[in-house]
N, CA, C and O of each residue as an XYZ file, in Angstrom:
292
protein
N      82.404     64.042    144.114
C      82.988     62.912    144.807
C      83.934     63.442    145.882
O      84.661     64.410    145.662
N      83.915     62.811    147.014
C      84.784     63.188    148.116
C      85.893     62.153    148.279
O      85.753     60.993    147.893
N      86.999     62.614    148.864
C      88.120     61.709    149.108
C      87.676     60.524    149.963
O      88.130     59.400    149.750
N      86.800     60.768    150.917
C      86.296     59.684    151.761
C      85.615     58.603    150.931
O      85.714     57.420    151.258
N      84.930     58.990    149.869
C      84.280     58.017    148.981
C      85.322     57.142    148.278
O      85.141     55.934    148.131
N      86.405     57.772    147.852
C      87.475     57.020    147.179
C      88.115     56.039    148.149
O      88.341     54.878    147.808
N      88.408     56.511    149.367
C      89.040     55.648    150.361
C      88.155     54.468    150.741
O      88.654     53.375    151.011
N      86.862     54.682    150.761
C      85.934     53.609    151.111
C      86.036     52.465    150.094
O      85.915     51.294    150.454
N      86.259     52.813    148.829
C      86.349     51.803    147.773
C      87.762     51.241    147.656
O      87.936     50.033    147.493
N      88.769     52.104    147.737
C      90.148     51.705    147.449
C      90.964     51.283    148.652
O      92.036     50.702    148.479
N      90.505     51.551    149.862
C      91.287     51.212    151.049
C      91.791     52.459    151.747
O      91.436     53.579    151.380
N      92.630     52.253    152.763
C      93.047     53.353    153.620
C      94.163     54.223    153.065
O      94.339     55.350    153.528
N      94.915     53.742    152.099
C      96.038     54.503    151.569
C      95.617     55.236    150.309
O      95.075     54.643    149.376
N      95.874     56.532    150.297
C      95.531     57.360    149.145
C      96.816     57.891    148.532
O      97.559     58.624    149.185
N      97.080     57.534    147.308
C      98.260     58.011    146.602
C      97.857     59.228    145.787
O      96.911     59.181    145.000
N      98.590     60.320    145.987
C      98.227     61.573    145.342
C      99.408     62.187    144.610
O     100.568     61.906    144.910
N      99.080     63.031    143.644
C     100.029     63.893    142.954
C      99.386     65.265    142.853
O      98.195     65.422    143.121
N     100.168     66.248    142.469
C      99.624     67.575    142.189
C      99.561     67.746    140.675
O     100.169     66.965    139.943
N      98.841     68.745    140.197
C      98.800     68.963    138.746
C     100.177     69.254    138.146
O     100.375     69.086    136.943
N     101.130     69.688    138.976
C     102.470     70.008    138.494
C     103.438     68.834    138.552
O     104.585     68.964    138.127
N     103.001     67.702    139.066
C     103.869     66.522    139.150
C     104.206     66.044    137.741
O     103.309     65.855    136.920
N     105.499     65.846    137.454
C     105.842     65.309    136.131
C     105.179     63.944    135.922
O     105.113     63.129    136.842
N     104.700     63.712    134.728
C     104.029     62.460    134.419
C     104.935     61.271    134.713
O     104.466     60.236    135.188
N     106.222     61.409    134.436
C     107.148     60.296    134.688
C     107.199     59.940    136.170
O     107.358     58.767    136.507
N     107.068     60.920    137.065
C     107.059     60.642    138.511
C     105.770     59.934    138.906
O     105.787     58.995    139.703
N     104.656     60.387    138.345
C     103.371     59.753    138.650
C     103.367     58.304    138.162
O     102.871     57.416    138.856
N     103.913     58.066    136.984
C     103.990     56.707    136.436
C     104.877     55.832    137.315
O     104.543     54.676    137.572
N     105.998     56.368    137.776
C     106.884     55.600    138.652
C     106.154     55.214    139.933
O     106.277     54.080    140.394
N     105.401     56.134    140.510
C     104.644     55.835    141.731
C     103.617     54.749    141.473
O     103.463     53.825    142.273
N     102.910     54.863    140.349
C     101.887     53.877    140.020
C     102.521     52.490    139.847
O     101.951     51.492    140.287
N     103.683     52.425    139.215
C     104.358     51.143    139.014
C     104.867     50.567    140.337
O     104.691     49.381    140.614
N     105.494     51.412    141.146
C     106.049     50.949    142.419
C     104.967     50.470    143.377
O     105.177     49.517    144.128
N     103.819     51.123    143.354
C     102.732     50.775    144.266
C     101.744     49.779    143.665
O     100.816     49.334    144.340
N     101.949     49.428    142.384
C     101.066     48.506    141.669
C      99.615     48.979    141.733
O      98.709     48.243    142.125
N      99.433     50.249    141.330
C      98.097     50.851    141.332
C      97.769     51.370    139.937
O      98.669     51.693    139.161
N      96.492     51.450    139.625
C      96.055     51.862    138.298
C      95.648     53.318    138.182
O      95.315     53.793    137.097
N      95.677     54.037    139.322
C      95.322     55.455    139.263
C      95.850     56.170    140.497
O      96.118     55.551    141.526
N      95.994     57.476    140.376
C      96.346     58.326    141.505
C      95.389     59.516    141.511
O      94.880     59.936    140.471
N      95.164     60.040    142.697
C      94.291     61.197    142.864
C      95.128     62.456    142.653
O      96.232     62.570    143.185
N      94.604     63.390    141.884
C      95.276     64.664    141.667
C      94.654     65.675    142.628
O      93.458     65.962    142.565
N      95.503     66.214    143.531
C      95.048     67.148    144.556
C      95.761     68.478    144.381
O      96.934     68.529    144.010
N      95.034     69.550    144.655
C      95.629     70.882    144.634
C      95.042     71.682    145.791
O      93.826     71.848    145.888
N      95.917     72.178    146.669
C      95.493     72.948    147.841
C      94.455     72.190    148.673
O      93.486     72.772    149.161
N      94.676     70.872    148.825
C      93.790     70.053    149.641
C      92.473     69.680    148.989
O      91.616     69.074    149.632
N      92.298     70.028    147.734
C      91.057     69.735    147.013
C      91.314     68.729    145.897
O      92.339     68.782    145.217
N      90.376     67.821    145.723
C      90.418     66.873    144.619
C      90.161     67.624    143.322
O      89.123     68.268    143.169
N      91.112     67.542    142.378
C      90.935     68.213    141.093
C      90.910     67.238    139.924
O      90.638     67.634    138.791
N      91.195     65.955    140.193
C      91.132     64.989    139.105
C      91.726     63.646    139.484
O      92.145     63.417    140.619
N      91.744     62.780    138.505
C      92.329     61.447    138.650
C      93.239     61.220    137.449
O      92.910     61.594    136.323
N      94.375     60.607    137.702
C      95.257     60.174    136.630
C      95.166     58.660    136.595
O      95.487     57.990    137.576
N      94.730     58.127    135.475
C      94.519     56.692    135.364
C      95.511     56.052    134.390
O      96.137     56.727    133.573
N      95.632     54.736    134.505
C      96.487     53.973    133.602
C      96.106     54.245    132.142
O      96.978     54.354    131.280
N      94.828     54.351    131.878
C      94.366     54.600    130.509
C      94.891     55.931    129.979
O      95.311     56.019    128.825
N      94.870     56.964    130.818
C      95.391     58.267    130.401
C      96.900     58.202    130.149
O      97.407     58.832    129.221
N      97.604     57.444    130.972
C      99.044     57.284    130.784
C      99.316     56.608    129.440
O     100.178     57.054    128.683
N      98.591     55.550    129.146
C      98.768     54.846    127.868
C      98.480     55.773    126.693
O      99.208     55.756    125.701
N      97.425     56.583    126.793
C      97.110     57.533    125.720
C      98.241     58.533    125.511
O      98.572     58.869    124.374
N      98.843     59.014    126.615
C      99.951     59.967    126.505
C     101.179     59.307    125.892
O     101.853     59.906    125.054
N     101.472     58.077    126.303
C     102.604     57.344    125.737
C     102.393     57.141    124.242
O     103.319     57.323    123.451
N     101.196     56.772    123.860
C     100.885     56.586    122.438
C     101.063     57.892    121.669
O     101.631     57.897    120.577
N     100.582     59.000    122.233
C     100.691     60.303    121.572
C     102.142     60.760    121.440
O     102.471     61.546    120.551
N     103.015     60.262    122.331
C     104.432     60.653    122.317
C     105.321     59.574    121.701
O     106.496     59.456    122.046
N     104.756     58.797    120.795
C     105.516     57.756    120.092
C     106.253     56.816    121.034
O     107.413     56.476    120.802
N     105.569     56.396    122.108
C     106.116     55.413    123.006
C     106.893     55.945    124.195
O     107.410     55.163    124.994
N     106.983     57.261    124.328
C     107.743     57.841    125.435
C     106.805     58.499    126.442
O     105.768     59.056    126.081
N     107.195     58.420    127.711
C     106.465     59.163    128.750
C     107.038     60.569    128.732
O     108.225     60.761    128.994
N     106.209     61.548    128.426
C     106.671     62.926    128.347
C     107.104     63.429    129.718
O     106.675     62.894    130.740
N     107.942     64.442    129.743
C     108.379     65.019    131.003
C     107.455     66.156    131.440
O     107.668     66.761    132.491
N     106.450     66.442    130.652
C     105.537     67.527    131.018
C     104.674     67.125    132.201
O     104.575     65.950    132.554
N     104.054     68.126    132.803
C     103.238     67.910    134.002
C     101.952     67.164    133.650
O     101.543     67.093    132.491
N     101.331     66.611    134.692
C     100.047     65.949    134.540
C      99.016     66.942    134.064
O      99.002     68.084    134.522
N      98.161     66.537    133.163
C      97.113     67.428    132.658
C      96.046     67.616    133.730
O      95.801     66.728    134.547
N      95.428     68.768    133.711
C      94.340     69.049    134.652
C      93.040     68.537    134.119
O      92.006     68.680    134.772
């Protein structure tokens, strides 16, 4: 999948994080922008997606807390 494919579906604005972005920062961005996912980029390359579902799974695994660890690859 290419970034252009994502933009074609989601619109012109692409919200991104790096694999080292703390999960709490990514969650804050998702809440502020009212979006359900962010693109994970590293060195200009798409390396993954962080979705609302993954955030919920992490919160559940951490007994209701958003961990301060980085986004998983």
